[in-house]
All heavy atoms as a GROMACS GRO file, in nm:
protein
  600
    1MET      N    1  -4.908  -3.994   6.187
    1MET     CA    2  -4.965  -3.918   6.301
    1MET      C    3  -4.925  -3.773   6.292
    1MET      O    4  -4.806  -3.749   6.266
    1MET     CB    5  -4.914  -3.980   6.430
    1MET     CG    6  -4.959  -3.893   6.548
    1MET     SD    7  -4.878  -3.946   6.715
    1MET     CE    8  -4.960  -4.113   6.728
    2ILE      N    9  -5.009  -3.685   6.303
    2ILE     CA   10  -4.975  -3.541   6.314
    2ILE      C   11  -4.961  -3.495   6.458
    2ILE      O   12  -5.048  -3.523   6.543
    2ILE     CB   13  -5.086  -3.454   6.246
    2ILE    CG1   14  -5.116  -3.502   6.103
    2ILE    CG2   15  -5.060  -3.307   6.246
    2ILE    CD1   16  -5.019  -3.478   6.000
    3THR      N   17  -4.846  -3.435   6.485
    3THR     CA   18  -4.820  -3.386   6.622
    3THR      C   19  -4.796  -3.243   6.612
    3THR      O   20  -4.780  -3.179   6.505
    3THR     CB   21  -4.694  -3.459   6.676
    3THR    OG1   22  -4.576  -3.408   6.609
    3THR    CG2   23  -4.700  -3.606   6.659
    4PRO      N   24  -4.779  -3.177   6.726
    4PRO     CA   25  -4.740  -3.038   6.732
    4PRO      C   26  -4.613  -3.000   6.654
    4PRO      O   27  -4.588  -2.903   6.604
    4PRO     CB   28  -4.735  -2.993   6.881
    4PRO     CG   29  -4.819  -3.092   6.940
    4PRO     CD   30  -4.806  -3.217   6.868
    5ALA      N   31  -4.525  -3.107   6.653
    5ALA     CA   32  -4.392  -3.089   6.593
    5ALA      C   33  -4.395  -3.119   6.438
    5ALA      O   34  -4.311  -3.087   6.367
    5ALA     CB   35  -4.289  -3.182   6.655
    6GLY      N   36  -4.508  -3.169   6.395
    6GLY     CA   37  -4.522  -3.203   6.253
    6GLY      C   38  -4.586  -3.351   6.237
    6GLY      O   39  -4.655  -3.390   6.329
    7ALA      N   40  -4.558  -3.409   6.130
    7ALA     CA   41  -4.612  -3.545   6.112
    7ALA      C   42  -4.496  -3.643   6.158
    7ALA      O   43  -4.383  -3.613   6.143
    7ALA     CB   44  -4.626  -3.575   5.960
    8GLU      N   45  -4.544  -3.746   6.226
    8GLU     CA   46  -4.451  -3.845   6.279
    8GLU      C   47  -4.449  -3.970   6.203
    8GLU      O   48  -4.556  -4.035   6.174
    8GLU     CB   49  -4.491  -3.874   6.434
    8GLU     CG   50  -4.388  -3.961   6.491
    8GLU     CD   51  -4.403  -3.984   6.639
    8GLU    OE1   52  -4.504  -3.926   6.696
    8GLU    OE2   53  -4.322  -4.052   6.706
    9LEU      N   54  -4.332  -4.017   6.163
    9LEU     CA   55  -4.310  -4.135   6.085
    9LEU      C   56  -4.282  -4.241   6.193
    9LEU      O   57  -4.191  -4.228   6.279
    9LEU     CB   58  -4.188  -4.122   5.983
    9LEU     CG   59  -4.157  -4.237   5.900
    9LEU    CD1   60  -4.277  -4.279   5.818
    9LEU    CD2   61  -4.038  -4.204   5.820
   10ASP      N   62  -4.359  -4.354   6.191
   10ASP     CA   63  -4.339  -4.458   6.291
   10ASP      C   64  -4.353  -4.598   6.224
   10ASP      O   65  -4.421  -4.616   6.138
   10ASP     CB   66  -4.462  -4.438   6.394
   10ASP     CG   67  -4.444  -4.522   6.517
   10ASP    OD1   68  -4.333  -4.563   6.547
   10ASP    OD2   69  -4.550  -4.555   6.580
   11ASP      N   70  -4.256  -4.678   6.268
   11ASP     CA   71  -4.251  -4.818   6.228
   11ASP      C   72  -4.220  -4.828   6.084
   11ASP      O   73  -4.291  -4.914   6.012
   11ASP     CB   74  -4.380  -4.891   6.263
   11ASP     CG   75  -4.383  -4.910   6.419
   11ASP    OD1   76  -4.285  -4.914   6.485
   11ASP    OD2   77  -4.502  -4.920   6.466
   12LEU      N   78  -4.118  -4.768   6.024
   12LEU     CA   79  -4.088  -4.784   5.890
   12LEU      C   80  -3.989  -4.903   5.878
   12LEU      O   81  -3.876  -4.894   5.947
   12LEU     CB   82  -4.025  -4.662   5.826
   12LEU     CG   83  -3.977  -4.674   5.688
   12LEU    CD1   84  -4.086  -4.692   5.585
   12LEU    CD2   85  -3.880  -4.561   5.647
   13PHE      N   86  -4.014  -5.008   5.810
   13PHE     CA   87  -3.924  -5.123   5.802
   13PHE      C   88  -3.927  -5.172   5.655
   13PHE      O   89  -4.029  -5.171   5.592
   13PHE     CB   90  -3.973  -5.236   5.891
   13PHE     CG   91  -3.952  -5.212   6.032
   13PHE    CD1   92  -4.064  -5.168   6.108
   13PHE    CD2   93  -3.830  -5.224   6.102
   13PHE    CE1   94  -4.061  -5.140   6.247
   13PHE    CE2   95  -3.822  -5.204   6.236
   13PHE     CZ   96  -3.930  -5.155   6.301
   14VAL      N   97  -3.816  -5.213   5.610
   14VAL     CA   98  -3.797  -5.281   5.487
   14VAL      C   99  -3.748  -5.418   5.508
   14VAL      O  100  -3.653  -5.434   5.588
   14VAL     CB  101  -3.705  -5.204   5.382
   14VAL    CG1  102  -3.674  -5.272   5.259
   14VAL    CG2  103  -3.756  -5.061   5.355
   15ASP      N  104  -3.800  -5.514   5.445
   15ASP     CA  105  -3.758  -5.655   5.458
   15ASP      C  106  -3.607  -5.661   5.426
   15ASP      O  107  -3.565  -5.612   5.325
   15ASP     CB  108  -3.840  -5.745   5.375
   15ASP     CG  109  -3.804  -5.886   5.391
   15ASP    OD1  110  -3.690  -5.934   5.368
   15ASP    OD2  111  -3.903  -5.960   5.431
   16PRO      N  112  -3.531  -5.730   5.509
   16PRO     CA  113  -3.376  -5.734   5.484
   16PRO      C  114  -3.349  -5.788   5.341
   16PRO      O  115  -3.249  -5.736   5.284
   16PRO     CB  116  -3.328  -5.822   5.588
   16PRO     CG  117  -3.426  -5.799   5.705
   16PRO     CD  118  -3.563  -5.782   5.636
   17ALA      N  119  -3.426  -5.870   5.293
   17ALA     CA  120  -3.396  -5.920   5.159
   17ALA      C  121  -3.415  -5.810   5.048
   17ALA      O  122  -3.362  -5.834   4.935
   17ALA     CB  123  -3.487  -6.044   5.133
   18PHE      N  124  -3.483  -5.709   5.081
   18PHE     CA  125  -3.510  -5.605   4.977
   18PHE      C  126  -3.442  -5.463   5.018
   18PHE      O  127  -3.463  -5.368   4.952
   18PHE     CB  128  -3.660  -5.580   4.975
   18PHE     CG  129  -3.727  -5.705   4.913
   18PHE    CD1  130  -3.778  -5.795   4.994
   18PHE    CD2  131  -3.728  -5.717   4.781
   18PHE    CE1  132  -3.846  -5.896   4.944
   18PHE    CE2  133  -3.786  -5.832   4.719
   18PHE     CZ  134  -3.856  -5.922   4.810
   19MET      N  135  -3.349  -5.465   5.119
   19MET     CA  136  -3.279  -5.344   5.159
   19MET      C  137  -3.180  -5.309   5.055
   19MET      O  138  -3.142  -5.392   4.971
   19MET     CB  139  -3.210  -5.366   5.294
   19MET     CG  140  -3.307  -5.365   5.408
   19MET     SD  141  -3.216  -5.389   5.567
   19MET     CE  142  -3.348  -5.371   5.682
   20ARG      N  143  -3.137  -5.188   5.059
   20ARG     CA  144  -3.037  -5.131   4.971
   20ARG      C  145  -3.077  -5.118   4.824
   20ARG      O  146  -2.994  -5.130   4.732
   20ARG     CB  147  -2.901  -5.192   4.987
   20ARG     CG  148  -2.864  -5.193   5.139
   20ARG     CD  149  -2.731  -5.186   5.173
   20ARG     NE  150  -2.642  -5.088   5.106
   20ARG     CZ  151  -2.622  -4.962   5.155
   20ARG    NH1  152  -2.673  -4.921   5.271
   20ARG    NH2  153  -2.540  -4.881   5.097
   21ARG      N  154  -3.213  -5.104   4.801
   21ARG     CA  155  -3.270  -5.097   4.671
   21ARG      C  156  -3.346  -4.963   4.656
   21ARG      O  157  -3.408  -4.945   4.552
   21ARG     CB  158  -3.367  -5.212   4.651
   21ARG     CG  159  -3.298  -5.352   4.645
   21ARG     CD  160  -3.385  -5.447   4.611
   21ARG     NE  161  -3.331  -5.586   4.626
   21ARG     CZ  162  -3.383  -5.698   4.590
   21ARG    NH1  163  -3.500  -5.699   4.542
   21ARG    NH2  164  -3.321  -5.808   4.610
   22GLY      N  165  -3.341  -4.876   4.753
   22GLY     CA  166  -3.407  -4.746   4.750
   22GLY      C  167  -3.552  -4.744   4.789
   22GLY      O  168  -3.623  -4.645   4.785
   23ILE      N  169  -3.587  -4.858   4.842
   23ILE     CA  170  -3.735  -4.872   4.888
   23ILE      C  171  -3.760  -4.787   5.010
   23ILE      O  172  -3.852  -4.714   5.018
   23ILE     CB  173  -3.773  -5.018   4.921
   23ILE    CG1  174  -3.770  -5.103   4.786
   23ILE    CG2  175  -3.906  -5.035   4.985
   23ILE    CD1  176  -3.765  -5.253   4.812
   24GLY      N  177  -3.669  -4.791   5.111
   24GLY     CA  178  -3.682  -4.705   5.230
   24GLY      C  179  -3.685  -4.560   5.195
   24GLY      O  180  -3.773  -4.486   5.250
   25LEU      N  181  -3.600  -4.521   5.114
   25LEU     CA  182  -3.589  -4.379   5.072
   25LEU      C  183  -3.720  -4.340   5.000
   25LEU      O  184  -3.771  -4.232   5.020
   25LEU     CB  185  -3.471  -4.349   4.993
   25LEU     CG  186  -3.442  -4.206   4.947
   25LEU    CD1  187  -3.443  -4.114   5.068
   25LEU    CD2  188  -3.322  -4.194   4.862
   26ALA      N  189  -3.764  -4.426   4.913
   26ALA     CA  190  -3.894  -4.399   4.843
   26ALA      C  191  -4.005  -4.386   4.946
   26ALA      O  192  -4.096  -4.291   4.930
   26ALA     CB  193  -3.930  -4.504   4.740
   27LEU      N  194  -4.012  -4.463   5.047
   27LEU     CA  195  -4.120  -4.462   5.144
   27LEU      C  196  -4.105  -4.328   5.227
   27LEU      O  197  -4.205  -4.262   5.252
   27LEU     CB  198  -4.116  -4.584   5.238
   27LEU     CG  199  -4.152  -4.709   5.177
   27LEU    CD1  200  -4.122  -4.824   5.269
   27LEU    CD2  201  -4.294  -4.715   5.135
   28VAL      N  202  -3.989  -4.296   5.258
   28VAL     CA  203  -3.965  -4.170   5.333
   28VAL      C  204  -4.011  -4.044   5.253
   28VAL      O  205  -4.078  -3.958   5.294
   28VAL     CB  206  -3.820  -4.150   5.381
   28VAL    CG1  207  -3.791  -4.007   5.422
   28VAL    CG2  208  -3.794  -4.245   5.486
   29ARG      N  209  -3.971  -4.051   5.126
   29ARG     CA  210  -4.009  -3.935   5.034
   29ARG      C  211  -4.156  -3.929   5.023
   29ARG      O  212  -4.211  -3.821   5.012
   29ARG     CB  213  -3.939  -3.955   4.892
   29ARG     CG  214  -3.792  -3.919   4.900
   29ARG     CD  215  -3.730  -3.930   4.770
   29ARG     NE  216  -3.588  -3.893   4.779
   29ARG     CZ  217  -3.494  -3.927   4.688
   29ARG    NH1  218  -3.528  -3.998   4.590
   29ARG    NH2  219  -3.372  -3.893   4.708
   30ASP      N  220  -4.221  -4.034   5.010
   30ASP     CA  221  -4.371  -4.041   4.997
   30ASP      C  222  -4.437  -3.995   5.128
   30ASP      O  223  -4.531  -3.915   5.123
   30ASP     CB  224  -4.423  -4.178   4.960
   30ASP     CG  225  -4.572  -4.177   4.910
   30ASP    OD1  226  -4.602  -4.084   4.828
   30ASP    OD2  227  -4.650  -4.250   4.958
   31ALA      N  228  -4.380  -4.032   5.237
   31ALA     CA  229  -4.437  -3.980   5.370
   31ALA      C  230  -4.416  -3.825   5.384
   31ALA      O  231  -4.505  -3.755   5.429
   31ALA     CB  232  -4.362  -4.058   5.486
   32ALA      N  233  -4.302  -3.783   5.336
   32ALA     CA  234  -4.279  -3.642   5.343
   32ALA      C  235  -4.371  -3.562   5.250
   32ALA      O  236  -4.421  -3.459   5.286
   32ALA     CB  237  -4.127  -3.612   5.304
   33ARG      N  238  -4.399  -3.626   5.132
   33ARG     CA  239  -4.491  -3.564   5.043
   33ARG      C  240  -4.627  -3.551   5.095
   33ARG      O  241  -4.698  -3.448   5.102
   33ARG     CB  242  -4.492  -3.637   4.905
   33ARG     CG  243  -4.592  -3.577   4.803
   33ARG     CD  244  -4.605  -3.669   4.682
   33ARG     NE  245  -4.666  -3.803   4.711
   33ARG     CZ  246  -4.800  -3.818   4.744
   33ARG    NH1  247  -4.883  -3.714   4.733
   33ARG    NH2  248  -4.852  -3.941   4.766
   34LEU      N  249  -4.678  -3.660   5.159
   34LEU     CA  250  -4.803  -3.657   5.215
   34LEU      C  251  -4.813  -3.560   5.340
   34LEU      O  252  -4.923  -3.495   5.364
   34LEU     CB  253  -4.847  -3.804   5.259
   34LEU     CG  254  -4.862  -3.901   5.149
   34LEU    CD1  255  -4.877  -4.045   5.210
   34LEU    CD2  256  -4.984  -3.866   5.073
   35ALA      N  257  -4.706  -3.559   5.424
   35ALA     CA  258  -4.702  -3.460   5.528
   35ALA      C  259  -4.711  -3.318   5.480
   35ALA      O  260  -4.775  -3.237   5.533
   35ALA     CB  261  -4.578  -3.483   5.618
   36GLY      N  262  -4.637  -3.290   5.376
   36GLY     CA  263  -4.647  -3.157   5.313
   36GLY      C  264  -4.788  -3.127   5.265
   36GLY      O  265  -4.840  -3.016   5.282
   37VAL      N  266  -4.850  -3.224   5.196
   37VAL     CA  267  -4.986  -3.200   5.148
   37VAL      C  268  -5.080  -3.168   5.263
   37VAL      O  269  -5.170  -3.088   5.252
   37VAL     CB  270  -5.033  -3.327   5.069
   37VAL    CG1  271  -5.188  -3.322   5.044
   37VAL    CG2  272  -4.962  -3.338   4.940
   38ALA      N  273  -5.057  -3.236   5.385
   38ALA     CA  274  -5.132  -3.221   5.495
   38ALA      C  275  -5.107  -3.076   5.564
   38ALA      O  276  -5.170  -3.038   5.662
   38ALA     CB  277  -5.113  -3.329   5.599
   39GLY      N  278  -5.003  -3.016   5.512
   39GLY     CA  279  -4.970  -2.869   5.570
   39GLY      C  280  -4.871  -2.881   5.676
   39GLY      O  281  -4.847  -2.779   5.740
   40CYS      N  282  -4.792  -2.990   5.693
   40CYS     CA  283  -4.692  -3.000   5.798
   40CYS      C  284  -4.561  -2.932   5.761
   40CYS      O  285  -4.524  -2.931   5.645
   40CYS     CB  286  -4.667  -3.143   5.839
   40CYS     SG  287  -4.822  -3.221   5.913
   41SER      N  288  -4.493  -2.878   5.859
   41SER     CA  289  -4.365  -2.817   5.836
   41SER      C  290  -4.244  -2.908   5.861
   41SER      O  291  -4.130  -2.880   5.822
   41SER     CB  292  -4.342  -2.692   5.918
   41SER     OG  293  -4.350  -2.721   6.055
   42ALA      N  294  -4.275  -3.031   5.924
   42ALA     CA  295  -4.168  -3.121   5.942
   42ALA      C  296  -4.225  -3.260   5.955
   42ALA      O  297  -4.342  -3.286   5.979
   42ALA     CB  298  -4.105  -3.093   6.085
   43LEU      N  299  -4.136  -3.356   5.922
   43LEU     CA  300  -4.155  -3.494   5.945
   43LEU      C  301  -4.058  -3.544   6.046
   43LEU      O  302  -3.940  -3.521   6.031
   43LEU     CB  303  -4.135  -3.573   5.811
   43LEU     CG  304  -4.162  -3.726   5.812
   43LEU    CD1  305  -4.304  -3.762   5.840
   43LEU    CD2  306  -4.124  -3.780   5.673
   44VAL      N  307  -4.107  -3.602   6.149
   44VAL     CA  308  -4.021  -3.646   6.259
   44VAL      C  309  -4.019  -3.796   6.276
   44VAL      O  310  -4.118  -3.860   6.249
   44VAL     CB  311  -4.062  -3.573   6.396
   44VAL    CG1  312  -4.044  -3.423   6.386
   44VAL    CG2  313  -4.198  -3.601   6.433
   45VAL      N  314  -3.910  -3.845   6.325
   45VAL     CA  315  -3.889  -3.992   6.350
   45VAL      C  316  -3.805  -4.012   6.468
   45VAL      O  317  -3.700  -3.934   6.492
   45VAL     CB  318  -3.838  -4.065   6.227
   45VAL    CG1  319  -3.697  -4.017   6.184
   45VAL    CG2  320  -3.851  -4.215   6.242
   46THR      N  321  -3.836  -4.123   6.546
   46THR     CA  322  -3.745  -4.170   6.643
   46THR      C  323  -3.673  -4.298   6.593
   46THR      O  324  -3.737  -4.392   6.570
   46THR     CB  325  -3.816  -4.192   6.781
   46THR    OG1  326  -3.878  -4.069   6.820
   46THR    CG2  327  -3.719  -4.238   6.888
   47ALA      N  328  -3.544  -4.283   6.568
   47ALA     CA  329  -3.471  -4.393   6.510
   47ALA      C  330  -3.391  -4.476   6.611
   47ALA      O  331  -3.328  -4.407   6.703
   47ALA     CB  332  -3.384  -4.339   6.401
   48ASN      N  333  -3.378  -4.594   6.605
   48ASN     CA  334  -3.287  -4.678   6.680
   48ASN      C  335  -3.143  -4.649   6.635
   48ASN      O  336  -3.129  -4.592   6.519
   48ASN     CB  337  -3.327  -4.830   6.676
   48ASN     CG  338  -3.301  -4.898   6.551
   48ASN    OD1  339  -3.210  -4.882   6.484
   48ASN    ND2  340  -3.408  -4.977   6.511
   49PRO      N  341  -3.041  -4.692   6.706
   49PRO     CA  342  -2.907  -4.666   6.658
   49PRO      C  343  -2.873  -4.721   6.525
   49PRO      O  344  -2.789  -4.658   6.453
   49PRO     CB  345  -2.824  -4.725   6.775
   49PRO     CG  346  -2.908  -4.724   6.887
   49PRO     CD  347  -3.045  -4.745   6.833
   50ASP      N  348  -2.932  -4.828   6.487
   50ASP     CA  349  -2.902  -4.894   6.363
   50ASP      C  350  -2.966  -4.815   6.236
   50ASP      O  351  -2.912  -4.820   6.126
   50ASP     CB  352  -2.949  -5.032   6.352
   50ASP     CG  353  -2.870  -5.125   6.449
   50ASP    OD1  354  -2.755  -5.099   6.465
   50ASP    OD2  355  -2.932  -5.218   6.498
   51ALA      N  356  -3.070  -4.740   6.261
   51ALA     CA  357  -3.141  -4.673   6.156
   51ALA      C  358  -3.110  -4.526   6.150
   51ALA      O  359  -3.144  -4.465   6.042
   51ALA     CB  360  -3.291  -4.695   6.179
   52ALA      N  361  -3.047  -4.460   6.247
   52ALA     CA  362  -3.020  -4.324   6.261
   52ALA      C  363  -2.943  -4.277   6.135
   52ALA      O  364  -2.968  -4.176   6.074
   52ALA     CB  365  -2.956  -4.278   6.385
   53ALA      N  366  -2.840  -4.352   6.092
   53ALA     CA  367  -2.758  -4.312   5.984
   53ALA      C  368  -2.842  -4.317   5.847
   53ALA      O  369  -2.824  -4.221   5.757
   53ALA     CB  370  -2.643  -4.410   5.962
   54PHE      N  371  -2.934  -4.410   5.838
   54PHE     CA  372  -3.023  -4.402   5.719
   54PHE      C  373  -3.109  -4.271   5.714
   54PHE      O  374  -3.114  -4.203   5.608
   54PHE     CB  375  -3.118  -4.528   5.720
   54PHE     CG  376  -3.237  -4.504   5.621
   54PHE    CD1  377  -3.228  -4.524   5.487
   54PHE    CD2  378  -3.366  -4.462   5.676
   54PHE    CE1  379  -3.328  -4.498   5.410
   54PHE    CE2  380  -3.468  -4.449   5.590
   54PHE     CZ  381  -3.455  -4.467   5.452
   55TYR      N  382  -3.163  -4.236   5.818
   55TYR     CA  383  -3.243  -4.117   5.819
   55TYR      C  384  -3.154  -3.992   5.796
   55TYR      O  385  -3.208  -3.900   5.736
   55TYR     CB  386  -3.324  -4.109   5.952
   55TYR     CG  387  -3.443  -4.207   5.958
   55TYR    CD1  388  -3.433  -4.313   6.035
   55TYR    CD2  389  -3.549  -4.193   5.870
   55TYR    CE1  390  -3.534  -4.402   6.041
   55TYR    CE2  391  -3.644  -4.288   5.873
   55TYR     CZ  392  -3.640  -4.391   5.957
   55TYR     OH  393  -3.748  -4.480   5.959
   56ALA      N  394  -3.045  -3.988   5.859
   56ALA     CA  395  -2.947  -3.872   5.832
   56ALA      C  396  -2.919  -3.863   5.682
   56ALA      O  397  -2.922  -3.754   5.624
   56ALA     CB  398  -2.825  -3.884   5.920
   57ALA      N  399  -2.890  -3.977   5.623
   57ALA     CA  400  -2.867  -3.978   5.472
   57ALA      C  401  -2.985  -3.938   5.396
   57ALA      O  402  -2.971  -3.889   5.282
   57ALA     CB  403  -2.812  -4.110   5.430
   58ALA      N  404  -3.103  -3.960   5.444
   58ALA     CA  405  -3.225  -3.926   5.374
   58ALA      C  406  -3.259  -3.771   5.397
   58ALA      O  407  -3.359  -3.723   5.349
   58ALA     CB  408  -3.340  -4.015   5.421
   59GLY      N  409  -3.172  -3.704   5.468
   59GLY     CA  410  -3.197  -3.553   5.486
   59GLY      C  411  -3.246  -3.513   5.617
   59GLY      O  412  -3.267  -3.392   5.636
   60PHE      N  413  -3.268  -3.598   5.709
   60PHE     CA  414  -3.318  -3.560   5.842
   60PHE      C  415  -3.206  -3.498   5.926
   60PHE      O  416  -3.092  -3.544   5.915
   60PHE     CB  417  -3.374  -3.694   5.926
   60PHE     CG  418  -3.498  -3.740   5.878
   60PHE    CD1  419  -3.511  -3.810   5.756
   60PHE    CD2  420  -3.612  -3.725   5.954
   60PHE    CE1  421  -3.637  -3.858   5.710
   60PHE    CE2  422  -3.739  -3.767   5.916
   60PHE     CZ  423  -3.752  -3.838   5.800
   61ASP      N  424  -3.237  -3.401   6.004
   61ASP     CA  425  -3.140  -3.334   6.094
   61ASP      C  426  -3.148  -3.414   6.226
   61ASP      O  427  -3.250  -3.441   6.278
   61ASP     CB  428  -3.180  -3.197   6.127
   61ASP     CG  429  -3.166  -3.105   5.994
   61ASP    OD1  430  -3.075  -3.137   5.917
   61ASP    OD2  431  -3.259  -3.022   5.979
   62ARG      N  432  -3.033  -3.437   6.282
   62ARG     CA  433  -3.021  -3.516   6.411
   62ARG      C  434  -3.078  -3.420   6.530
   62ARG      O  435  -3.052  -3.305   6.527
   62ARG     CB  436  -2.877  -3.548   6.451
   62ARG     CG  437  -2.831  -3.670   6.369
   62ARG     CD  438  -2.698  -3.726   6.431
   62ARG     NE  439  -2.660  -3.841   6.357
   62ARG     CZ  440  -2.692  -3.966   6.395
   62ARG    NH1  441  -2.763  -3.983   6.507
   62ARG    NH2  442  -2.656  -4.069   6.331
   63GLY      N  443  -3.142  -3.486   6.616
   63GLY     CA  444  -3.202  -3.411   6.728
   63GLY      C  445  -3.145  -3.476   6.857
   63GLY      O  446  -3.030  -3.533   6.856
   64GLU      N  447  -3.218  -3.478   6.964
   64GLU     CA  448  -3.176  -3.526   7.087
   64GLU      C  449  -3.188  -3.681   7.103
   64GLU      O  450  -3.264  -3.738   7.026
   64GLU     CB  451  -3.257  -3.455   7.198
   64GLU     CG  452  -3.401  -3.499   7.218
   64GLU     CD  453  -3.491  -3.417   7.122
   64GLU    OE1  454  -3.444  -3.328   7.047
   64GLU    OE2  455  -3.606  -3.439   7.139
   65THR      N  456  -3.119  -3.734   7.201
   65THR     CA  457  -3.132  -3.879   7.218
   65THR      C  458  -3.249  -3.890   7.319
   65THR      O  459  -3.269  -3.812   7.412
   65THR     CB  460  -3.008  -3.937   7.294
   65THR    OG1  461  -2.904  -3.920   7.203
   65THR    CG2  462  -3.017  -4.077   7.331
   66VAL      N  463  -3.339  -3.988   7.296
   66VAL     CA  464  -3.462  -4.007   7.375
   66VAL      C  465  -3.468  -4.152   7.424
   66VAL      O  466  -3.406  -4.242   7.356
   66VAL     CB  467  -3.591  -3.970   7.295
   66VAL    CG1  468  -3.591  -3.827   7.260
   66VAL    CG2  469  -3.593  -4.054   7.165
   67LYS      N  470  -3.539  -4.168   7.531
   67LYS     CA  471  -3.564  -4.313   7.579
   67LYS      C  472  -3.690  -4.367   7.519
   67LYS      O  473  -3.790  -4.294   7.503
   67LYS     CB  474  -3.574  -4.316   7.731
   67LYS     CG  475  -3.451  -4.284   7.796
   67LYS     CD  476  -3.471  -4.292   7.953
   67LYS     CE  477  -3.337  -4.260   8.018
   67LYS     NZ  478  -3.355  -4.273   8.164
   68THR      N  479  -3.684  -4.489   7.470
   68THR     CA  480  -3.806  -4.555   7.413
   68THR      C  481  -3.828  -4.685   7.492
   68THR      O  482  -3.751  -4.720   7.574
   68THR     CB  483  -3.782  -4.595   7.263
   68THR    OG1  484  -3.686  -4.699   7.252
   68THR    CG2  485  -3.727  -4.468   7.187
   69GLN      N  486  -3.931  -4.753   7.460
   69GLN     CA  487  -3.959  -4.887   7.524
   69GLN      C  488  -3.860  -4.988   7.491
   69GLN      O  489  -3.840  -5.096   7.559
   69GLN     CB  490  -4.092  -4.933   7.482
   69GLN     CG  491  -4.213  -4.857   7.534
   69GLN     CD  492  -4.345  -4.900   7.484
   69GLN    OE1  493  -4.349  -4.973   7.378
   69GLN    NE2  494  -4.447  -4.867   7.553
   70LEU      N  495  -3.786  -4.966   7.379
   70LEU     CA  496  -3.686  -5.068   7.338
   70LEU      C  497  -3.537  -5.017   7.364
   70LEU      O  498  -3.449  -5.084   7.315
   70LEU     CB  499  -3.706  -5.099   7.187
   70LEU     CG  500  -3.844  -5.151   7.152
   70LEU    CD1  501  -3.852  -5.163   6.997
   70LEU    CD2  502  -3.866  -5.282   7.219
   71GLY      N  503  -3.525  -4.913   7.435
   71GLY     CA  504  -3.389  -4.859   7.460
   71GLY      C  505  -3.380  -4.714   7.419
   71GLY      O  506  -3.482  -4.646   7.409
   72SER      N  507  -3.260  -4.667   7.388
   72SER     CA  508  -3.239  -4.531   7.349
   72SER      C  509  -3.266  -4.517   7.191
   72SER      O  510  -3.234  -4.608   7.116
   72SER     CB  511  -3.108  -4.482   7.384
   72SER     OG  512  -2.999  -4.544   7.322
   73GLY      N  513  -3.304  -4.404   7.161
   73GLY     CA  514  -3.322  -4.365   7.018
   73GLY      C  515  -3.280  -4.227   6.991
   73GLY      O  516  -3.248  -4.149   7.087
   74THR      N  517  -3.274  -4.190   6.871
   74THR     CA  518  -3.245  -4.050   6.831
   74THR      C  519  -3.361  -3.994   6.760
   74THR      O  520  -3.419  -4.048   6.667
   74THR     CB  521  -3.127  -4.051   6.742
   74THR    OG1  522  -3.012  -4.110   6.793
   74THR    CG2  523  -3.080  -3.899   6.700
   75ARG      N  524  -3.404  -3.877   6.808
   75ARG     CA  525  -3.519  -3.800   6.744
   75ARG      C  526  -3.461  -3.716   6.623
   75ARG      O  527  -3.360  -3.649   6.638
   75ARG     CB  528  -3.578  -3.707   6.842
   75ARG     CG  529  -3.710  -3.657   6.799
   75ARG     CD  530  -3.816  -3.749   6.834
   75ARG     NE  531  -3.950  -3.689   6.815
   75ARG     CZ  532  -4.055  -3.750   6.783
   75ARG    NH1  533  -4.056  -3.875   6.760
   75ARG    NH2  534  -4.167  -3.680   6.766
   76LEU      N  535  -3.510  -3.734   6.507
   76LEU     CA  536  -3.461  -3.673   6.385
   76LEU      C  537  -3.576  -3.594   6.315
   76LEU      O  538  -3.695  -3.641   6.328
   76LEU     CB  539  -3.407  -3.766   6.286
   76LEU     CG  540  -3.282  -3.847   6.335
   76LEU    CD1  541  -3.320  -3.989   6.367
   76LEU    CD2  542  -3.177  -3.837   6.239
   77ASN      N  543  -3.539  -3.488   6.250
   77ASN     CA  544  -3.651  -3.402   6.191
   77ASN      C  545  -3.608  -3.376   6.039
   77ASN      O  546  -3.490  -3.345   6.014
   77ASN     CB  547  -3.653  -3.262   6.263
   77ASN     CG  548  -3.694  -3.276   6.407
   77ASN    OD1  549  -3.803  -3.316   6.432
   77ASN    ND2  550  -3.595  -3.247   6.498
   78LEU      N  551  -3.704  -3.384   5.955
   78LEU     CA  552  -3.697  -3.345   5.816
   78LEU      C  553  -3.784  -3.223   5.794
   78LEU      O  554  -3.908  -3.238   5.810
   78LEU     CB  555  -3.739  -3.468   5.725
   78LEU     CG  556  -3.733  -3.437   5.577
   78LEU    CD1  557  -3.577  -3.417   5.530
   78LEU    CD2  558  -3.790  -3.547   5.494
   79ARG      N  559  -3.726  -3.120   5.759
   79ARG     CA  560  -3.804  -2.993   5.738
   79ARG      C  561  -3.871  -2.994   5.601
   79ARG      O  562  -3.813  -3.033   5.500
   79ARG     CB  563  -3.715  -2.864   5.743
   79ARG     CG  564  -3.644  -2.851   5.880
   79ARG     CD  565  -3.548  -2.728   5.877
   79ARG     NE  566  -3.459  -2.736   5.989
   79ARG     CZ  567  -3.476  -2.657   6.096
   79ARG    NH1  568  -3.581  -2.570   6.102
   79ARG    NH2  569  -3.395  -2.656   6.198
   80LEU      N  570  -3.992  -2.950   5.607
   80LEU     CA  571  -4.079  -2.951   5.487
   80LEU      C  572  -4.108  -2.803   5.458
   80LEU      O  573  -4.082  -2.710   5.536
   80LEU     CB  574  -4.206  -3.026   5.507
   80LEU     CG  575  -4.188  -3.170   5.551
   80LEU    CD1  576  -4.318  -3.244   5.585
   80LEU    CD2  577  -4.109  -3.248   5.448
   81THR      N  578  -4.182  -2.777   5.342
   81THR     CA  579  -4.198  -2.636   5.308
   81THR      C  580  -4.323  -2.576   5.363
   81THR      O  581  -4.336  -2.448   5.378
   81THR     CB  582  -4.207  -2.629   5.150
   81THR    OG1  583  -4.306  -2.716   5.106
   81THR    CG2  584  -4.065  -2.667   5.092
   82ALA      N  585  -4.424  -2.656   5.410
   82ALA     CA  586  -4.544  -2.592   5.460
   82ALA      C  587  -4.544  -2.594   5.601
   82ALA      O  588  -4.454  -2.636   5.666
   82ALA     CB  589  -4.668  -2.684   5.402
   83ALA      N  590  -4.647  -2.538   5.663
   83ALA     CA  591  -4.662  -2.535   5.815
   83ALA      C  592  -4.796  -2.607   5.855
   83ALA      O  593  -4.891  -2.593   5.784
   83ALA     CB  594  -4.663  -2.394   5.863
   84CYS      N  595  -4.782  -2.687   5.968
   84CYS     CA  596  -4.902  -2.756   6.015
   84CYS      C  597  -5.001  -2.652   6.068
   84CYS      O  598  -4.972  -2.550   6.121
   84CYS     CB  599  -4.858  -2.844   6.134
   84CYS     SG  600  -4.798  -3.002   6.073
   0.00000   0.00000   0.00000
């Protein structure tokens, strides 16, 4: 989804049996590439507490804590080279 803040990454999940194999990072990198091709300057995600460390390790900058339907989350941003 393209938002005023950039492209939004939503519902990224890797089956637990396949975690820690680089699949999640490959998906994030491809989403970032596609967002850049679309002209976006950022890829944003709202992560649950268990996933926030993954996104930080993938290069996302931590943002504010936000409320979601499932509890609290952290809004993170990955800066891209183009502008939306």
